[in-house]
N, C-alpha and C positions, 0 to 999 in steps of 0.2 A: 505493500498499500502507500502510496507517494502523496505527500500532501506540500502545498506551497501555493506563491501567489505570481503572477505577473509572467517575468521570466523565465517560470518553471519550477520543478519538484524541489524544494530544500530538504526534506524530509522523508526519510522510506523507512518501514519499519517491516517489511515483509517482501522477500524477493524469490526467485526462483533461481537457482545458480547451476551453470553447468560448468560441473568441473572435469578435469583429464590429467591423471599424472602421465608423468614422461614412459616412453616404451623403454624397455633395456636394450643395450645394444648387442648385436650380434656376436657370438665368438668367432673366431679367426682360424682357419685351418690354414698350415704352414707347417712348411718339411725345413729343418736348417740346413744350409747348403754352405758348404766352403772348400776350397782346394783339397783335393783326395779325398773327400769326406763328402759325396753329392747327396746322401743321405744321414744326414747327421740326427734325426728322429725331430720328433713335432716339437715346436714351438710357436704355435698358436695359441694367443692369450684369451682370456675372458671379456667379454662385453661389460659395459659399465650401467651399474643399475639405475634405470629412470628415477627422475624427481618425486618427491611428493608434493602432493596438495594440503597445504595449512592452515588451519585456522588459527591464530592468535589474539587473545583479547588486547585491547590497546586502549589505554583511558583517554589517548587523542582521537579516538572515532567515535563519532556520536550519534551516526547513521550507517545505514547500507545503502546510501543514495548511489555511492560509487557502481556497486553490484548491479545496481538499478539499471544504469546507463550501458555496464560493460558485464553481461551476465554470463561470458563464457571466457573459464580461465584456463590456463594448461602449462603444465611443468613441461620441463625440457627434458629431450630424450639422453639417454645413457649412451656413450659412444663408441663405435663396435672396438673390439681387440684388436690388436697387430702381431705380426710376427715378432720373431726375437723377446716373446714372453711380455710384451709392452700392453697391460690391460686397460681396456679403454677407460675414460673416464666417467664419473657419476655425473649424471642430469643433476640441475639446480632445483632446490626445492621452491615452490610458489607458496610463498607468505604471505597470508591473508589476514589483515587486520581487521578486526568486529569488534564493535562496541560491548563493554561491560554488560552481559545480561543476553546475550543471542544464544536461540534455540535453534539447535540443528536437526531437522527431521527429513525422514525420507519424501520420496512422492506421494507417497501411501499415506503419511502422516506419523511414520513411526519415530519416537526421539530417539538419536544417534548420542548428540551430547548437548548439555547444560552448562555454557559457558559463562562462568562467574567468578570474577576474581583477575586482578592485573596478572598478565602474562599467561595465564591457562590456554593450553596448546590442546589440540585434536587434528591427529593425520584423517582428513575426510576422502584422500584416494591416494593410495600406496603405488609407486614407482614399479613396473615392472622389473623382475630380476634379468641380471644380464644373461647372455648367453655362454655357455661353456665351451674353451677353445679346445682344438685337438689336442694340445700337451695337458690338459685337465681330464680330456677323456682316455688317454691311453691307459692301458693296462697287458698285463702278461700276455693274453691272449690276444689284444689289438694294441698291436707294437706302435703302427703308424696311422691312425685314423683319417681318413681323406675326407672328413668331416666336422663340422662344428656345429652346435647348438646354435638355434636361433631366440634372440631376446624376447623375453615375454611383453605383451602390450600392458601398460598401466592401466589400472584402474580407471574407468568413465561411468558415472552415474551425476544423477540430478538430485539435488538438495535442495530444501527449501529453510532459508534464513529468517527466523523471527525474532524480533528485538521485543522483549519483557523491560521496563523500566527495573533498575534495581533500585528502590525507593523504601525508605521505612512506613513512611506516610502518605496517602494519596487522598487528596483533596477531591471531593465529587460533589456535582450538583449541577442543577440546570446551567446553560447557556447563561452568559451577563451574570451570574450569582456574584461575581467578585472573586472567582479564584486565583487569578493571573493576578490582581492587585495586592491579593493577601500573599501569596510567594514571594512576590516583589517587596511587600513590607517587611515579609521573616527573613528574609534571605537577600544574598547580593541578585540575585537572579534577574535578569532583565525581560520579561515576557512581553509580547505586543498587548497593549490595551487599550481597549476602546468598547464604547457601549452601544454593541451591537450583538447579534447573535453568532455565534462561532468564530470568534476572534481567534481564541486559539485553534490553530491547525495542526500543532505539535505539543507533546507532552513536554512541560516544561521540569526541569528538575534545578532545587534549591538545596544549597547547605544550611543548615540553623544550627546553632549552638544555643545550649540552655542549660547552666551551670557546668559541669564536669560532661556533658552528654553532647556528642554532634552527630546530627542526624540530618538523611535527604528526606525532603518533601517533594514528591510529585503533582503539579497541576496538569489534570488528566482532562482532555477538552471536553465539552458540554454534554451530558449525556439529556435525551429526552424520551417521552414515553415511546416505548416501540422500540428502543434503541438496540435489546437483545434480540431482534428480531430482525436487525438491519435499517433500521429508519434513522437517517442523521449520521453524525459522524459518531456517536457513543460507542459501536460494535467494535470500531476498527482501532479503539485505544483501549477496551477494556482490559485486554492483554496486560498492559503497562500498571493496572493495580494488582495483579496476580501475586507479584512477589510483596507486596506492602502487610507490614504486620499490622499495621491500625489505619482504619478509614474517618476520614473528618468530612461529615456531611455540610456544604457551606452554603447557608440558606436565603435567598435573598429577600429581607426586610422591608425593602422597600420598593420592590417591585410595583408597577402600576398595571400592569396585563391581567384581564379581568379572568375570573376563575383559578387565580394562582395565590396563594398563603404558603407560610413556611410548612406548616403541617402538610398539606398537600401534598408539595414539593417533595418535601421527605419521602413519603410512602410511595410515590411517584418511582422515586430514585432506589427503595429499597425493593421494591417490587424487581425490575430490571435487572438489579445485583443478584436477587435470587434466581431469576430466568437463565441467568447467563452461568450459574452453579454447573448448570448440567454439564458443562463441558471441561470443568476443571476437576473434577472427582475426589481426589483426597483430601484437597483442604479448601473448601468451599468460602467466597465470599461473604456467605450469610453468617457465618462461624469468626469473622474477624472483630474484634473490639472497636467501638466505634465511638466518635463524640460529635456534638453537634455544636457547630458554630454560625452563630445567628449574625449576618453582617449586616454593613451600612447602618449602625446605629447612631453615626453621626447625623443623620436624617431625623428630625424629631416625631415624625408620624412613623418611622422605621423602629427608634427606641421604644414608643408605647406597643406595636405590635410586638416587639420581642420580649416585652415584660407580663405581654398576655398570653403568648405561648410557650412560654419556657415551662411551666407548672407541666404542662401536658406533656412534653420530652421527660422531664424529671419522674414524672410519674411511672415513666418506661424504663426507667432504672440509667438513663443517658445523663452524661456529665454536657453541660451547657455552658458555652461560653458566649458574652455579647460582646462583639469587636468591632472596629471600623479601621477598615485599613486606609482609610484617607488620613484621619487624626491619630491611627494606633493605639488606640484605647483597646483596652483587655488583650494585645498582643504578646505582655509579658505573661501574664498567665495561662494564655494560650499554650505557647512555645515549651515551657514548663511541663503542663500538663501532656502534652505529646513527649517531650522528653521520658518525662517517668515510666508512661505505657510502650515505647519501644525498649527503655532499661529493662523492663520487667520481662519484655518478651526474649530479648538478646538472652538475658540471663537462662532463660527457659530451653534454649537452644542445646544439643549437644556439642561437643568440640567442634569447630571448623574443620572441613575437609578442602586439601589444598585444591581439588578440582571435583568436578561434577560431570564426570563422563559416564554415559549410559554403555556398557558394555553389553554388546548381543552379541555372541557368537554363534558362529553357523553350526547348526544341530550336527550331530554327528549321529550317523543310523545304523548304530551298535558296532562299530569298528569295520564297518564292510566298505571296502576302498571302491566297489565298484558294482554296478547290476547290470543284469542281461536280461532284457523282455523281447519275446519274440513279436514281431510287429506283422508278420505275415506270413506267407510260403518260403519256407528258409531263408526268412528276412528276420534279421535282429539289431537290437538297438542296445551299445553300451553307454552308460553311463557314468559319470565319479570323476571326482577332483584330478585323481593323477592322470588317468587316459588323456583326459580334455585339456589337462596343463602338457604332457608329453605330447600331444598333436601342434600345440602352439610353439612349440621347441623345434619341430624337424623341419627341416628342408626337403620338400617333396622332390625337388629338382636333382636330388642326390641319391641315388640306389643306394648306396653304403648308408647314408642316414636313415632311409627308409629301413632299411635292415635291420638297423638299431634299435630304432621305434618297435619292431616285431619281437625283437628279443626283451626289450623292458616290457612291452605285454604280455608275453610269456613267462615270463619271473613271476609277475604279478596274477599269474592263472588264467589269464583270459581263454588263452585256446581250450586250456582245459574246462573250463566252465562252458565252454560252446559247442564243446563235443559232448557234456553231461545234460545240456540245453535240447539236446537234439539235432543241432546245426550238419548238416550235411557238405560234404566237398562242393565248394561252390559258391556257399550261401552268401549272399550279400551282407554284411556288418558293417553299420552305421555308428560312430562313434561321433559324441556329442547330444544335441538334442533333434527332437521330430524337423524342426525349422532350420536350423543350422548344424551339419554335422559332415565328416569327412567319410566316403563311402570305401570299402574294400570287397575283396573277392576273398573269399578266405580259404587255403589252399593248405590243409595240415599235413599234407606231404612232403611240404618245403619246412626244413629243417631248421629249428630255432635256437638258440643259447644252447646247443649239446655241451655237456661238460668235457668231453673229451675232444673235442675239435674233428674228431673223423669225419663227420658230417658235413664240415667246412660249415661252420656257424655264421648266419648271416651277419655283415657287419663287419668280419675280421678282413682284416688286410695281412699276406705273408711277405709282402716285399721287404720287408727289414730282418727279415728273419737271418741273416747272415749278417747284418749290422749289430749286434747285442752292445 
């Protein structure tokens, strides 16, 4: 969501970010050559790792505006390996600063990370591993591999960034209730102030000190009836009060609008807050401590009205403060009351954690490394992290590399599992997903990875038998 005036958006608190980590560099297939020793052994090095995309909380960042304007971000790729055992350089990480209080979600709405606290980091997309060079692939049976592994692609995904202001006290109320004036009087914040609805198009934050307690106050844009259902601007900003420990109802005692008075305004806002609870789950707004601020008592009629409605709020068990942002009347008492509530809330919290990262590991299906599913007449689909990863590493233009892939799949037990599943010679075998897979013709009579090498294991290279 973007808000602003005239020249364009100035504040954005929700964006869809398209991130792509860097791809790993390819491994190098190289043979050391020098005079009188034309085949001196494999010396192809590994490719470099692709750069990560990292989100970092930065106090100098106040909005997601930059990502609204440029939503596509990509880290650099790793460099390929070279001969002479020269490893490819790693790609540079893409470090993206975000405001304190940024929540990272999947496109489906699952929370990946809740970034609170200066310097908190979250790797949103990991770079691909570099491919192994033929020097790393050499073994007693494969003295001089004529191939190398390809670098793996980096992760690419769309994430939703939502900014939830980190404020201790949230000022809520109708448009033009005086919230902006109040926060300006309580703190050094300089919000835009005018006498018309929806002056505040962005949440303003102010820092307030009362005694030995310092806390932040958020001036949340005006709510109206139906805000929780999308009317006005309130719904777009309700997320900014989710973290607040205390709610302060700022009620306009000097309004001249027909049908409005402090009590009815209070009930309308309470109704909208309760309606918004359904999306909050564990910590609903209706459970937060709240106080009532009867504003604009510098106006004679407003003071009379404040004194009239005060007993009704107190009868509901609410603390009531009569204040004037214009004359600063009652602000000291209000700030100390807010400080006391914030202090009590902080004392009830468990020890602070350095980060608030939500770890969601990929489910492991009972340790099964692959699965085989029959798709039709002598057609089978193989799924699993290892087989798919190995496919990405294979250069299918190199027969030796394909043979090495076959050896790996055989050692994993794929060929045995195919036979047990009823696959017959010539079966069509797909590895990957139904929509995106690599297709093979299965011929079990071709030897793969025999222990003694008598059948000529696929991927072997006997050129260096005389150069030990």
